[in-house]
C-alpha positions as semicolon CSV with decimal commas, in nm:
position;residue;x (nm);y (nm);z (nm)
1;M;-0,006;0,000;-0,001
2;Q;0,130;0,344;-0,099
3;L;-0,021;0,578;0,153
4;G;0,073;0,937;0,051
5;K;0,158;1,204;0,298
6;L;-0,184;1,374;0,311
7;G;-0,533;1,241;0,369
8;V;-0,871;1,365;0,491
9;W;-1,054;1,264;0,806
10;Q;-1,425;1,315;0,792
11;F;-1,757;1,233;0,954
12;T;-1,999;1,145;0,674
13;D;-2,309;1,059;0,879
14;G;-2,463;1,400;0,784
15;M;-2,450;1,318;0,416
16;T;-2,662;1,088;0,206
17;A;-2,503;0,787;0,050
18;A;-2,494;0,977;-0,285
19;E;-2,338;1,280;-0,110
20;T;-2,054;1,058;0,059
21;A;-1,964;0,915;-0,285
22;S;-1,948;1,266;-0,438
23;F;-1,738;1,382;-0,148
24;A;-1,494;1,075;-0,168
25;Q;-1,461;1,161;-0,549
26;R;-1,374;1,527;-0,461
27;V;-1,111;1,410;-0,217
28;E;-0,968;1,175;-0,477
29;K;-0,964;1,446;-0,740
30;W;-0,796;1,693;-0,502
31;G;-0,513;1,447;-0,483
32;Y;-0,543;1,331;-0,119
33;S;-0,426;0,964;-0,089
34;A;-0,676;0,850;0,177
35;L;-1,017;0,915;0,329
36;W;-1,060;0,824;0,693
37;I;-1,401;0,747;0,828
38;P;-1,498;0,693;1,201
39;E;-1,737;0,452;1,382
40;A;-1,960;0,594;1,661
41;T;-2,337;0,557;1,645
42;G;-2,398;0,611;1,275
43;R;-2,305;0,403;0,961
44;E;-2,135;0,072;0,982
45;P;-1,769;0,160;0,874
46;F;-1,707;-0,174;0,673
47;A;-2,026;-0,152;0,474
48;H;-1,958;0,215;0,419
49;A;-1,598;0,162;0,310
50;A;-1,731;-0,078;0,043
51;W;-1,964;0,187;-0,086
52;L;-1,683;0,452;-0,095
53;L;-1,427;0,205;-0,258
54;A;-1,674;0,120;-0,523
55;N;-1,721;0,486;-0,612
56;T;-1,367;0,570;-0,629
57;K;-1,072;0,453;-0,836
58;K;-0,733;0,532;-0,647
59;L;-0,842;0,666;-0,308
60;I;-0,752;0,456;-0,004
61;I;-1,039;0,434;0,240
62;A;-0,932;0,391;0,614
63;T;-1,128;0,326;0,925
64;G;-1,041;0,584;1,196
65;I;-1,143;0,381;1,389
66;A;-1,331;0,073;1,376
67;N;-1,438;-0,020;1,723
68;I;-1,315;-0,367;1,837
69;Y;-1,613;-0,407;2,065
70;A;-1,844;-0,377;1,757
71;R;-1,719;-0,706;1,603
72;D;-1,505;-0,999;1,701
73;A;-1,160;-1,064;1,548
74;R;-1,281;-1,305;1,287
75;A;-1,549;-1,062;1,157
76;S;-1,254;-0,801;1,114
77;V;-1,032;-1,028;0,930
78;S;-1,312;-1,122;0,694
79;G;-1,415;-0,770;0,642
80;Q;-1,061;-0,640;0,607
81;N;-0,973;-0,918;0,347
82;T;-1,293;-0,877;0,161
83;L;-1,252;-0,494;0,105
84;A;-0,895;-0,521;0,026
85;E;-0,944;-0,800;-0,236
86;Q;-1,251;-0,619;-0,386
87;S;-1,065;-0,283;-0,412
88;G;-0,734;-0,388;-0,524
89;G;-0,559;-0,316;-0,187
90;R;-0,722;0,021;-0,114
91;F;-0,860;-0,057;0,226
92;L;-0,662;0,035;0,550
93;L;-0,807;-0,107;0,870
94;G;-0,774;0,128;1,173
95;L;-0,875;-0,041;1,499
96;G;-0,940;0,099;1,838
97;V;-1,062;0,029;2,187
98;S;-1,284;0,330;2,180
99;H;-1,397;0,479;2,520
100;V;-1,583;0,356;2,824
101;P;-1,901;0,567;2,757
102;L;-1,927;0,446;2,401
103;V;-1,854;0,075;2,487
104;E;-2,048;0,030;2,806
105;G;-2,303;0,308;2,781
106;V;-2,387;0,268;2,406
107;R;-2,296;-0,086;2,323
108;G;-2,373;-0,247;2,658
109;H;-2,033;-0,420;2,682
110;S;-1,773;-0,441;2,960
111;Y;-1,473;-0,235;2,882
112;G;-1,155;-0,428;2,931
113;A;-0,791;-0,314;3,010
114;P;-0,722;-0,131;2,682
115;V;-0,374;-0,273;2,599
116;A;-0,434;-0,622;2,695
117;T;-0,771;-0,614;2,513
118;M;-0,639;-0,476;2,199
119;K;-0,332;-0,716;2,213
120;A;-0,554;-1,022;2,242
121;Y;-0,775;-0,907;1,965
122;L;-0,483;-0,845;1,727
123;E;-0,330;-1,193;1,820
124;A;-0,671;-1,352;1,751
125;M;-0,674;-1,173;1,414
126;K;-0,338;-1,316;1,322
127;G;-0,362;-1,658;1,470
128;G;-0,708;-1,770;1,502
129;A;-0,933;-1,610;1,243
130;P;-0,922;-1,815;0,911
131;Y;-1,031;-1,657;0,583
132;S;-1,119;-1,914;0,314
133;A;-1,228;-1,676;0,031
134;V;-1,009;-1,547;-0,250
135;P;-0,750;-1,352;-0,076
136;P;-0,621;-1,005;-0,169
137;V;-0,300;-0,993;-0,377
138;E;-0,118;-0,822;-0,079
139;A;-0,179;-0,878;0,296
140;P;-0,389;-0,601;0,413
141;L;-0,249;-0,366;0,676
142;T;-0,381;-0,268;1,033
143;V;-0,309;0,026;1,227
144;I;-0,439;0,097;1,579
145;A;-0,557;0,404;1,769
146;A;-0,264;0,463;2,010
147;L;-0,206;0,755;2,237
148;G;-0,013;0,633;2,547
149;P;0,328;0,466;2,541
150;K;0,206;0,114;2,600
151;M;-0,051;0,121;2,321
152;L;0,220;0,278;2,091
153;E;0,451;-0,010;2,177
154;L;0,172;-0,249;2,080
155;A;0,127;-0,066;1,749
156;K;0,498;-0,120;1,692
157;T;0,493;-0,504;1,759
158;H;0,149;-0,618;1,669
159;A;0,037;-0,382;1,390
160;A;0,161;-0,170;1,083
161;G;0,156;0,144;1,297
162;A;-0,045;0,397;1,490
163;H;-0,342;0,633;1,398
164;P;-0,341;0,886;1,685
165;Y;-0,639;1,123;1,707
166;L;-0,675;1,466;1,887
167;V;-0,292;1,500;1,917
168;T;-0,031;1,767;1,899
169;P;0,318;1,769;1,710
170;E;0,466;1,707;2,044
171;H;0,277;1,398;2,076
172;T;0,375;1,308;1,725
173;A;0,748;1,331;1,819
174;Q;0,698;1,116;2,124
175;A;0,497;0,857;1,929
176;R;0,780;0,836;1,659
177;R;1,035;0,776;1,930
178;I;0,839;0,478;2,068
179;L;0,750;0,344;1,714
180;G;1,094;0,371;1,563
181;A;1,172;0,435;1,205
182;G;0,963;0,176;1,022
183;P;0,592;0,170;1,134
184;M;0,328;0,402;0,985
185;L;0,227;0,702;1,196
186;C;-0,090;0,837;1,057
187;V;-0,190;1,156;1,258
188;E;-0,526;1,331;1,268
189;Q;-0,523;1,708;1,277
190;M;-0,824;1,936;1,311
191;V;-0,813;2,245;1,096
192;L;-1,012;2,558;1,076
193;R;-1,000;2,845;0,823
194;E;-1,083;3,136;1,069
195;T;-0,823;3,417;1,134
196;D;-1,047;3,599;1,405
197;P;-0,907;3,443;1,744
198;V;-1,241;3,472;1,922
199;K;-1,446;3,322;1,637
200;A;-1,187;3,049;1,580
201;R;-1,170;2,955;1,939
202;D;-1,541;2,953;1,984
203;V;-1,581;2,712;1,689
204;A;-1,282;2,504;1,812
205;R;-1,417;2,474;2,174
206;S;-1,763;2,359;2,047
207;T;-1,590;2,085;1,833
208;I;-1,347;1,942;2,091
209;G;-1,572;1,965;2,392
210;F;-1,705;1,620;2,357
211;Y;-1,354;1,472;2,319
212;L;-1,202;1,650;2,628
213;A;-1,467;1,468;2,848
214;L;-1,337;1,120;2,733
215;P;-1,084;0,972;2,961
216;N;-0,848;0,844;2,694
217;Y;-0,807;1,178;2,543
218;R;-0,791;1,368;2,878
219;N;-0,529;1,132;3,010
220;N;-0,321;1,197;2,694
221;L;-0,336;1,567;2,738
222;L;-0,233;1,523;3,103
223;R;0,070;1,324;2,984
224;L;0,156;1,614;2,753
225;G;0,161;1,862;3,039
226;Y;-0,177;2,021;3,023
227;S;-0,344;2,073;3,347
228;A;-0,689;1,941;3,442
229;E;-0,811;2,294;3,478
230;E;-0,687;2,370;3,135
231;I;-0,866;2,068;2,988
232;D;-1,187;2,127;3,181
233;G;-1,195;2,487;3,082
234;K;-1,100;2,435;2,723
235;S;-0,842;2,688;2,774
236;D;-0,678;2,885;2,480
237;R;-0,371;2,672;2,514
238;V;-0,542;2,345;2,482
239;T;-0,774;2,471;2,210
240;D;-0,494;2,610;2,000
241;A;-0,288;2,285;2,053
242;I;-0,562;2,068;1,921
243;V;-0,723;2,282;1,646
244;A;-0,494;2,451;1,389
245;W;-0,681;2,770;1,297
246;G;-0,595;3,062;1,076
247;D;-0,518;3,111;0,713
248;A;-0,401;2,820;0,493
249;K;-0,040;2,917;0,536
250;T;-0,076;2,896;0,915
251;I;-0,249;2,567;0,890
252;R;0,007;2,429;0,660
253;T;0,279;2,519;0,921
254;R;0,094;2,298;1,182
255;I;0,065;2,003;0,930
256;D;0,441;2,042;0,845
257;A;0,524;2,031;1,218
258;H;0,361;1,683;1,233
259;F;0,585;1,564;0,954
260;Q;0,888;1,720;1,109
261;A;0,809;1,546;1,427
262;G;0,791;1,210;1,248
263;A;0,445;1,161;1,106
264;S;0,437;0,932;0,800
265;H;0,077;1,066;0,709
266;V;-0,144;1,352;0,831
267;C;-0,526;1,318;0,773
268;I;-0,696;1,665;0,815
269;Q;-1,039;1,718;0,959
270;A;-1,155;2,045;0,803
271;I;-1,410;2,205;1,037
272;P;-1,650;2,458;0,870
273;P;-1,607;2,820;0,977
274;A;-1,953;2,796;1,141
275;G;-1,875;2,468;1,313
276;G;-2,055;2,122;1,271
277;R;-1,942;1,809;1,122
278;M;-1,975;1,871;0,762
279;A;-1,643;1,935;0,567
280;D;-1,491;2,273;0,458
281;D;-1,450;2,186;0,089
282;V;-1,301;2,529;0,028
283;L;-1,018;2,464;0,280
284;L;-0,968;2,103;0,168
285;A;-0,921;2,219;-0,188
286;E;-0,676;2,482;-0,069
287;L;-0,478;2,243;0,144
288;A;-0,475;1,957;-0,119
289;P;-0,133;1,823;-0,227
290;G;0,010;2,055;-0,481
291;G;-0,247;2,324;-0,391
């Protein structure tokens, strides 16, 4: 798999199926190498990936992330191989342990120790999940959502790399040191085309508020040196660290900082100027490779 340097990370649940296909085609036309789609309480990501792959020609479709509590290891292996074979190797599986509220509150499962649970799942995929259909030409790759040192170590030893979400270039540098030179480091970065500090931070805070309440993201920010008061209050320092806002030049500087810190791929989540989960097509076109 030739995963280029830039991709797009996007919620698509607010779009119709036809609109998601059109959006994926625009992402492909702009020259991005991949479109990352999440899993929460909306579309099933494997089924949605099949639709997006069928409606594009070169674009890699990646899950960012598929929740391991939503399907067992055998189902993930079957889905991963099916999509990779159907698309000529254009499917990248991103897996994660999600968060306690989404696993226990929404799905009704018991949330296990994150690293041990993910390790057991990956080992079951590799060793105990047979696939008897026509296989893809090349073995498909798996990356895992990894923030803390132990999960990053697991990404190094049991996967093709890591897909950190809601992180800073400082975290990217730490992640690369743990992963070493070889593994993929596919970093998500929120971006917002707004130069007015008050407006930009208002939109950014409304976007990140949900995430800051989740323990995995909160703990990662604490490890990076942000205080509980800063996180709870969505301080300017926390907000500016997570969301790159300003003009295109300023935003490119933040993206470049991730590459300088060791990212192999940055997938940008373009927040509309008024907020919400739809994409800012104008900004995506402006930030596109070669743009």
